[in-house]
C-alpha positions as CSV (number, residue, x, y, z in Angstrom):
1,X,-12.6,-46.4,-12.4
2,X,-11.3,-48.2,-9.3
3,X,-11.8,-45.3,-6.9
4,X,-11.0,-47.6,-3.9
5,X,-7.6,-48.5,-5.4
6,X,-6.9,-44.8,-6.2
7,X,-7.5,-43.9,-2.5
8,X,-5.4,-46.8,-1.3
9,X,-2.6,-45.7,-3.7
10,X,-2.9,-42.1,-2.4
11,X,-2.5,-43.3,1.2
12,X,0.5,-45.4,0.3
13,X,2.2,-42.6,-1.7
14,X,1.8,-40.1,1.2
15,X,3.2,-42.6,3.6
16,X,6.3,-43.0,1.4
17,X,6.5,-39.3,0.5
18,X,4.9,-37.2,3.2
19,X,3.8,-33.9,1.7
20,X,3.5,-35.5,-1.7
21,X,5.5,-33.7,-4.4
22,X,6.7,-31.2,-1.9
23,X,8.6,-34.0,-0.2
24,X,12.4,-33.4,-0.5
25,X,13.0,-36.7,-2.2
26,X,10.3,-36.0,-4.8
27,X,11.5,-32.5,-5.4
28,X,14.8,-34.0,-6.6
29,X,12.9,-35.8,-9.3
30,X,10.7,-32.8,-10.1
31,X,13.7,-30.6,-10.7
32,X,15.2,-33.1,-13.1
33,X,12.3,-32.5,-15.5
34,X,12.4,-28.7,-15.3
35,X,8.6,-28.4,-15.9
36,X,8.4,-24.8,-14.9
37,X,11.2,-23.9,-17.4
38,X,9.6,-26.0,-20.2
39,X,6.2,-24.5,-19.5
40,X,7.6,-20.9,-19.7
41,X,9.3,-21.8,-23.0
42,X,6.2,-23.3,-24.5
43,X,3.9,-20.4,-23.5
44,X,6.4,-17.9,-24.9
45,X,7.1,-19.9,-28.1
46,X,3.5,-20.9,-29.0
47,X,1.3,-17.9,-28.1
48,X,-1.2,-16.8,-30.7
49,X,1.1,-13.9,-31.6
50,X,4.1,-16.2,-32.0
51,X,2.4,-17.9,-34.9
52,X,2.8,-14.7,-37.0
53,X,6.3,-16.2,-37.7
54,X,5.7,-19.8,-38.6
55,X,9.3,-20.6,-39.2
56,X,10.3,-19.6,-35.7
57,X,7.4,-21.6,-34.3
58,X,8.6,-24.7,-36.2
59,X,12.1,-24.2,-34.8
60,X,10.7,-23.8,-31.3
61,X,8.7,-27.0,-31.7
62,X,11.9,-28.9,-32.7
63,X,13.7,-27.3,-29.7
64,X,11.1,-28.3,-27.2
65,X,11.1,-31.9,-28.5
66,X,14.9,-32.1,-28.3
67,X,14.9,-30.5,-24.8
68,X,12.2,-32.6,-23.3
69,X,13.2,-35.1,-20.6
70,X,10.1,-37.2,-21.0
71,X,10.5,-38.0,-24.7
72,X,12.8,-41.0,-25.4
73,X,16.2,-40.5,-26.9
74,X,15.2,-42.8,-29.8
75,X,12.2,-40.7,-30.6
76,X,14.2,-37.5,-30.3
77,X,16.8,-38.7,-32.8
78,X,14.2,-39.8,-35.3
79,X,12.3,-36.6,-35.0
80,X,15.4,-34.5,-35.3
81,X,16.3,-36.3,-38.6
82,X,12.8,-35.9,-39.9
83,X,12.6,-32.2,-39.0
84,X,15.9,-31.5,-40.8
85,X,14.5,-33.1,-44.0
86,X,11.0,-31.7,-43.9
87,X,9.6,-30.0,-46.9
88,X,8.1,-26.5,-46.6
89,X,4.7,-28.1,-47.1
90,X,5.2,-30.4,-44.2
91,X,6.4,-27.6,-42.0
92,X,3.4,-25.5,-42.9
93,X,1.0,-28.3,-42.2
94,X,2.7,-29.2,-38.9
95,X,2.7,-25.6,-37.6
96,X,-0.9,-25.1,-38.7
97,X,-1.8,-28.3,-36.9
98,X,0.0,-27.0,-33.8
99,X,-1.9,-23.7,-34.0
100,X,-5.2,-25.4,-34.2
101,X,-4.3,-27.9,-31.4
102,X,-3.4,-25.0,-29.0
103,X,-5.7,-22.2,-30.1
104,X,-8.4,-23.4,-32.5
105,X,-10.0,-26.7,-33.4
106,X,-8.2,-29.1,-31.1
107,X,-9.3,-32.3,-32.8
108,X,-8.5,-31.0,-36.3
109,X,-5.1,-29.8,-35.1
110,X,-4.3,-33.2,-33.4
111,X,-5.2,-35.0,-36.6
112,X,-3.2,-32.7,-38.9
113,X,-0.1,-33.0,-36.7
114,X,-0.5,-36.8,-36.6
115,X,-0.9,-37.1,-40.3
116,X,2.3,-35.1,-41.0
117,X,4.3,-37.1,-38.4
118,X,2.9,-40.3,-39.8
119,X,4.7,-39.7,-43.1
120,X,7.9,-40.7,-41.3
121,X,6.3,-43.1,-38.9
122,X,6.6,-40.6,-36.1
123,X,3.0,-40.3,-35.1
124,X,3.8,-41.3,-31.5
125,X,1.9,-40.4,-28.4
126,X,4.8,-38.7,-26.7
127,X,5.6,-36.4,-29.6
128,X,2.0,-35.5,-30.2
129,X,1.2,-34.7,-26.5
130,X,4.3,-33.2,-25.0
131,X,4.0,-29.7,-26.5
132,X,0.4,-29.2,-25.6
133,X,1.2,-30.5,-22.1
134,X,4.0,-28.1,-21.6
135,X,1.8,-25.3,-22.9
136,X,-1.0,-26.0,-20.5
137,X,0.2,-28.3,-17.6
138,X,-3.2,-28.0,-15.8
139,X,-5.5,-29.2,-18.6
140,X,-3.4,-31.1,-21.1
141,X,-2.0,-34.6,-20.5
142,X,1.3,-36.1,-21.6
143,X,0.8,-39.7,-22.7
144,X,3.7,-42.1,-22.3
145,X,2.5,-45.4,-23.8
146,X,3.6,-47.9,-21.0
147,X,2.3,-45.7,-18.2
148,X,-1.0,-45.1,-20.0
149,X,-1.6,-48.8,-20.7
150,X,-0.9,-49.7,-17.1
151,X,-3.1,-46.9,-15.7
152,X,-6.0,-48.0,-17.9
153,X,-5.5,-51.7,-16.8
154,X,-4.8,-51.2,-13.1
155,X,-7.4,-48.6,-12.4
156,X,-9.9,-50.1,-14.8
157,X,-10.7,-46.8,-16.6
158,X,-14.1,-46.8,-18.2
159,X,-14.5,-46.1,-21.9
160,X,-10.7,-45.9,-22.6
161,X,-9.1,-48.4,-25.0
162,X,-5.4,-47.8,-25.7
163,X,-4.1,-48.0,-29.2
164,X,-0.5,-47.3,-30.3
165,X,-2.0,-45.4,-33.2
166,X,-2.9,-42.0,-31.7
167,X,-6.4,-40.7,-32.2
168,X,-8.0,-37.6,-30.6
169,X,-10.9,-39.7,-29.4
170,X,-8.5,-41.9,-27.3
171,X,-6.7,-38.8,-26.0
172,X,-10.0,-37.2,-24.9
173,X,-11.2,-40.4,-23.2
174,X,-8.0,-40.8,-21.3
175,X,-7.8,-37.1,-20.4
176,X,-11.4,-37.3,-19.1
177,X,-10.6,-40.2,-16.7
178,X,-7.2,-38.7,-15.8
179,X,-8.8,-35.4,-14.7
180,X,-11.5,-37.3,-12.8
181,X,-8.8,-39.2,-10.9
182,X,-6.8,-36.0,-10.3
183,X,-9.8,-34.4,-8.7
184,X,-10.2,-37.2,-6.2
185,X,-6.7,-37.1,-4.6
186,X,-5.0,-34.7,-2.3
187,X,-3.7,-31.6,-4.2
188,X,-0.1,-32.4,-3.1
189,X,-0.2,-35.3,-5.5
190,X,-1.2,-33.2,-8.4
191,X,0.4,-29.7,-8.4
192,X,0.3,-30.1,-12.2
193,X,-0.6,-32.9,-14.6
194,X,3.0,-34.2,-15.1
195,X,3.4,-34.7,-11.4
196,X,0.0,-36.6,-11.2
197,X,1.2,-38.8,-14.1
198,X,4.3,-39.5,-12.1
199,X,2.2,-40.5,-9.1
200,X,0.2,-42.9,-11.3
201,X,3.3,-44.3,-12.9
202,X,4.9,-45.1,-9.5
203,X,1.7,-46.7,-8.1
204,X,0.9,-48.8,-11.1
205,X,4.5,-50.0,-11.3
206,X,4.2,-51.2,-7.7
207,X,1.2,-53.3,-8.6
208,X,2.6,-55.1,-11.7
């Protein structure tokens, strides 16, 4: 990891936005994404108890994807159409995957969700990572392909090789380096993981 570059980026960001994400200009952007609202929705919708009603969990999963400001419109539309046509078997496997991803065997859950979504070529990083991120904004990471590729390249992250085909191993490797970087910067740049991703996106875009 280019720690020197990260520290330089931190200084530049704080010069542009004193106070980090508490800066008035940054707060305008933060409010657009409604992270607190989405976090509350995910925690309520995907608690262990909520999975007693798998049909409602499935409906909530669809709602979160459709409501997310960080998932592209194209992916939302494709997912909406797939969700409307899903068989009961697909719904069952998807919700079981989500349960494991959040509350059980995280790797097995990731792979089960990916395999169901792959049946309609929808096994995309944003769809696979957005709900876990909303559920736990401190420990889970939303992966937007362009940003992730640029962060890996610019900050020379060790042991992370991006692939458009999602795997839990890539996710874990990226998250490990992401959280290391987060721990090195001023807390005002990382009130939660989405904000820190935003900081990284801004800084890598300025270096392209």
